[in-house]
Structures are given as C-alpha cells and as structure tokens.
N, CA, C and O of each residue as an XYZ file, in Angstrom:
312
protein
N     -14.860      0.391     -9.592
C     -15.950      0.772    -10.197
C     -17.563      0.273     -9.561
O     -18.454      1.121     -9.622
N     -17.779     -0.632     -9.168
C     -18.767     -1.631     -8.033
C     -19.064     -0.429     -7.292
O     -20.162      0.064     -7.549
N     -18.548      0.000     -6.671
C     -18.522      0.609     -5.240
C     -18.757      1.479     -5.764
O     -19.959      1.580     -5.516
N     -18.330      2.868     -6.811
C     -19.560      3.474     -7.589
C     -20.541      3.759     -7.925
O     -21.285      4.703     -7.658
N     -20.642      2.382     -8.971
C     -21.652      2.108     -9.168
C     -23.298      1.688     -8.257
O     -24.444      1.800     -8.693
N     -22.801      1.163     -6.811
C     -23.536      1.176     -5.876
C     -24.380      2.656     -5.678
O     -25.415      2.844     -5.039
N     -23.827      3.318     -6.208
C     -23.920      5.200     -5.649
C     -23.179      5.294     -4.343
O     -23.724      5.876     -3.406
N     -21.964      4.762     -4.202
C     -20.960      4.647     -2.687
C     -19.622      5.136     -3.519
O     -18.536      4.595     -3.307
N     -19.825      6.528     -4.779
C     -18.751      6.976     -5.212
C     -18.807      8.250     -4.693
O     -19.779      8.678     -4.070
N     -17.558      9.026     -4.979
C     -16.538      8.076     -6.214
C     -15.501      7.548     -4.601
O     -15.722      7.878     -3.436
N     -14.721      6.921     -4.989
C     -14.231      5.857     -3.824
C     -13.156      5.956     -4.541
O     -12.879      5.680     -5.708
N     -12.012      6.845     -2.748
C     -10.510      6.990     -3.000
C      -9.619      5.331     -2.250
O      -9.588      4.838     -1.122
N      -8.953      4.903     -3.746
C      -8.277      3.464     -3.995
C      -6.826      4.079     -4.524
O      -6.641      5.283     -4.698
N      -5.853      3.075     -4.742
C      -4.569      3.928     -4.655
C      -4.352      3.831     -6.257
O      -3.176      4.073     -6.525
N      -4.945      3.617     -7.124
C      -5.303      4.626     -8.033
C      -5.614      5.657     -8.146
O      -5.419      6.370     -9.131
N      -6.267      5.992     -6.958
C      -6.435      7.788     -6.658
C      -5.525      8.267     -5.684
O      -5.750      8.954     -4.687
N      -4.374      7.763     -6.156
C      -3.632      8.610     -5.341
C      -2.120      8.906     -6.801
O      -1.223      9.747     -6.863
N      -2.540      7.669     -7.793
C      -1.134      7.620     -9.322
C      -1.978      8.804     -9.281
O      -1.382      9.805     -8.882
N      -3.336      8.983     -9.618
C      -3.359      9.975    -10.956
C      -3.972     11.547     -9.557
O      -3.324     12.558     -9.829
N      -4.397     11.655     -9.031
C      -4.307     13.110     -7.793
C      -2.791     14.056     -7.370
O      -2.814     14.172     -6.145
N      -2.033     14.470     -7.711
C      -0.727     14.646     -6.887
C      -0.824     15.450     -5.547
O       0.139     15.793     -4.861
N      -2.235     15.708     -5.271
C      -1.784     16.597     -3.988
C      -2.130     15.489     -3.043
O      -1.825     15.727     -1.875
N      -3.108     13.493     -3.450
C      -2.701     12.849     -2.719
C      -0.918     12.374     -1.983
O      -0.409     11.952     -0.945
N      -0.602     12.747     -3.171
C       0.827     12.016     -2.717
C       1.409     12.895     -1.283
O       2.115     12.316     -0.456
N       1.228     13.556     -1.212
C       1.924     14.542      0.349
C       0.875     14.044      1.400
O       1.415     13.189      2.102
N       0.119     14.170      1.614
C      -1.191     13.138      2.517
C      -0.043     11.750      2.557
O       0.481     11.481      3.638
N       0.155     11.255      1.820
C       0.428     10.232      2.681
C       1.816      9.173      3.024
O       2.051      8.088      3.555
N       2.854     10.819      2.007
C       4.342     10.689      2.432
C       4.248     11.039      3.585
O       4.992     10.540      4.429
N       2.961     12.340      4.041
C       3.819     12.646      5.901
C       3.172     11.461      6.728
O       3.614     11.155      7.835
N       1.963     10.725      6.059
C       1.203      9.954      6.807
C       2.868      8.288      6.748
O       3.238      7.538      7.651
N       3.308      8.395      5.411
C       4.325      7.435      5.559
C       5.736      7.433      6.600
O       6.582      6.595      6.913
N       5.360      9.399      7.055
C       6.830      9.474      8.256
C       6.347      9.515      9.399
O       7.117      9.792     10.318
N       4.797      9.230      9.724
C       4.777      9.186     10.993
C       3.908     11.048     11.407
O       3.431     11.458     12.465
N       3.993     11.492     10.517
C       3.329     12.675     11.324
C       1.749     12.364     11.048
O       1.338     11.424     10.368
N       0.961     13.324     11.698
C      -0.099     13.635     11.132
C      -0.983     13.974      9.902
O      -0.744     14.693      8.932
N      -2.083     13.236     10.233
C      -2.846     14.117      8.392
C      -4.410     14.499      9.109
O      -5.066     13.848      9.923
N      -4.567     15.209      8.756
C      -6.027     15.519      8.705
C      -6.726     14.589      7.477
O      -6.841     14.921      6.298
N      -7.331     12.820      8.361
C      -8.072     12.405      7.259
C      -9.792     13.033      6.359
O     -10.373     12.778      5.304
N      -9.984     13.798      7.374
C     -11.054     14.974      6.762
C     -10.813     15.159      5.414
O     -11.532     14.844      4.466
N      -9.454     15.839      5.421
C      -9.774     16.665      3.948
C      -8.942     15.507      3.158
O      -9.144     15.584      1.946
N      -8.140     14.552      3.498
C      -7.734     13.257      2.336
C      -8.867     13.187      1.534
O      -8.919     13.566      0.364
N      -9.860     12.649      2.241
C     -10.688     12.028      2.400
C     -12.103     13.052      1.487
O     -13.220     12.758      1.063
N     -11.188     14.445      1.526
C     -13.007     15.571      1.496
C     -13.407     15.193     -0.590
O     -14.240     15.954     -1.082
N     -12.968     14.414     -1.271
C     -13.352     14.050     -2.389
C     -14.366     13.187     -2.779
O     -15.146     13.280     -3.727
N     -14.193     11.886     -1.470
C     -15.047     10.923     -1.985
C     -15.840     10.634     -0.576
O     -15.911     11.175      0.527
N     -16.321      9.636     -1.137
C     -17.769      9.155      0.369
C     -16.853      8.095      0.857
O     -16.800      8.112      2.086
N     -15.911      6.928      0.167
C     -16.082      5.723      0.629
C     -14.411      5.809      0.291
O     -13.721      6.754     -0.091
N     -13.995      4.042      0.684
C     -12.683      3.950     -0.138
C     -12.612      2.387      0.278
O     -13.364      1.856      1.094
N     -11.475      1.689     -0.498
C     -11.007      0.091     -0.773
C      -9.561      0.158     -0.819
O      -8.873      1.037     -1.337
N      -9.190     -0.891     -0.207
C      -7.719     -0.981     -0.694
C      -6.715     -0.536     -0.055
O      -6.786      0.034      1.034
N      -5.440     -0.816     -0.841
C      -4.475      0.266     -0.112
C      -4.514      1.669     -1.033
O      -5.044      2.095     -2.059
N      -3.433      2.174      0.215
C      -3.451      1.865      1.185
C      -4.707      2.564      2.137
O      -4.365      1.773      3.017
N      -5.385      3.013      2.513
C      -6.663      3.162      2.929
C      -6.622      1.903      4.513
O      -6.500      2.168      5.709
N      -6.758      0.768      3.912
C      -6.148     -0.478      4.624
C      -6.271     -0.052      6.107
O      -7.084     -0.075      7.032
N      -4.905      0.383      5.793
C      -3.064      0.548      7.112
C      -3.615      1.113      7.636
O      -3.615      0.668      8.784
N      -4.550      2.464      7.511
C      -4.522      3.287      8.288
C      -7.345      3.209      8.876
O      -8.184      4.094      9.046
N      -7.398      1.460      8.898
C      -8.885      1.609      8.952
C      -8.628      1.861     10.901
O      -8.948      0.914     11.619
N      -8.337      2.523     11.239
C      -8.524      2.311     13.096
C      -8.852      3.399     12.987
O     -10.000      3.770     13.232
N      -7.424      4.562     12.387
C      -7.466      5.458     12.553
C      -9.141      6.367     11.325
O     -10.072      7.056     11.743
N      -8.965      6.107     10.472
C     -10.055      6.495      9.892
C     -11.507      5.767     10.362
O     -12.569      6.206      9.920
N     -11.482      4.987     10.995
C     -13.227      4.438     11.614
C     -13.004      5.747     12.970
O     -14.084      6.102     13.443
N     -11.607      6.523     13.656
C     -12.086      7.406     14.325
C     -12.502      8.325     14.315
O     -13.314      8.879     15.056
N     -11.596      8.837     12.792
C     -12.109     10.940     12.032
C     -13.574     10.618     11.393
O     -14.294     11.598     11.197
N     -14.176      9.077     10.986
C     -14.920      8.804     10.655
C     -16.335      8.439     10.990
O     -17.109      8.225     10.057
N     -16.826      8.329     12.459
C     -17.377      7.891     13.427
C     -18.317      7.127     12.382
O     -18.040      6.006     11.955
N     -19.349      7.778     12.049
C     -20.829      7.210     11.284
C     -20.459      6.364      9.884
O     -21.270      5.964      9.049
N     -18.947      6.201      9.867
C     -18.912      4.654      8.424
C     -18.578      4.014      8.608
O     -17.444      3.792      9.032
N     -19.821      3.044      8.266
C     -18.949      1.472      7.738
C     -17.940      1.352      7.712
O     -17.130      2.137      7.219
N     -17.662      0.027      8.397
C     -16.623     -1.103      8.139
C     -16.429     -2.351      8.026
O     -16.345     -3.242      8.872
N     -16.347     -2.352      6.642
C     -16.614     -3.666      6.117
C     -14.916     -4.662      5.834
O     -14.194     -4.429      4.865
N     -14.552     -5.845      7.024
C     -13.661     -6.582      6.664
C     -13.981     -7.530      5.787
O     -15.121     -7.981      5.679
N     -12.906     -7.928      5.037
C     -13.224     -9.150      4.490
C     -11.611     -9.588      4.279
O     -10.730     -8.979      3.672
N     -11.524    -11.404      5.307
C     -10.590    -11.222      4.069
C     -11.235    -12.722      3.806
O     -12.357    -13.150      4.077
N      -9.403    -13.750      2.786
C      -8.807    -14.295      1.462
C      -8.348    -15.226      2.465
O      -8.069    -15.090      3.657
N      -8.342    -16.111      1.750
C      -7.039    -17.488      2.355
C      -5.538    -16.839      1.530
O      -5.251    -16.420      0.409
N      -5.101    -16.976      2.355
C      -3.683    -16.302      1.455
C      -3.047    -16.386      0.347
O      -2.622    -15.513     -0.410
N      -3.002    -18.009      0.294
C      -2.755    -19.211     -1.062
C      -3.664    -18.362     -2.713
O      -3.321    -18.193     -3.884
N      -5.117    -17.986     -1.749
C      -6.010    -17.379     -2.586
C      -5.468    -16.378     -3.577
O      -6.230    -15.803     -4.354
C-alpha cells in the first residue's frame, strides 16, 4: 500500500497473483523454465515488490532498462 501511496502503484506482489487468475499462467510458465513476456506480465502495474518478482529481478532489469531497482537486505535472524 505504501508504494501506491507514494504514487508508484498499482504494485505487483504475491497477493496480485492470488487475486488475478491470469497471473497464474505467467508464473507457472516461468517456473517451468519457459520464456515469459515480462511486459505482458506487468502491463497493469507500475512497480513490483517482494516475491515472486524478486526471483527474476535481473530479467526484469533487462526487460525494463529504465526502471529503478532497489535492493534491501536484512539480517537472517530479523
């Protein structure tokens, strides 16, 4: 919600997959190691956070070369 409030929404995240049946096919295709049209996957979104997009962050940075990529780390025990 914070991303949207900052003006970067709608934002793609795991709940989007649960709520949008068309998203299931994209991510199933990705899990099977097949090519995915990232522009089509994110056509309705202006940003992406967390899983599952973080697992393909490098491919997304190539598909969207002008996008800003922010990487955060936190201690495992946190």
